[in-house]
Phi, psi and omega in degrees: 000325177299320181295337179272357179094011180294140177283168176302319181297317180295319177298314181300315180297318182292323182268357181056052174227171181281156177297325178298322178295319177299314180300317180296316179297316179295319179298319177296317178299312180301315182296313183293328182262358180070036182256157181263328188200182182299322181299314178296325179296318179294317178298318178300314181298320179293317182295330181259016178052044178264354178254000000 
């Protein structure tokens, strides 16, 4: 959903979780992969054929 440009709120609504939970998951992902932001996460996913 991040790769499609969905906001944290849109992701939260679609997954029926809180916006804070989405933010926490993304922050953990960025930290573990050494990424700065959503753009880098999408590029990482494309480079590793995860999309």
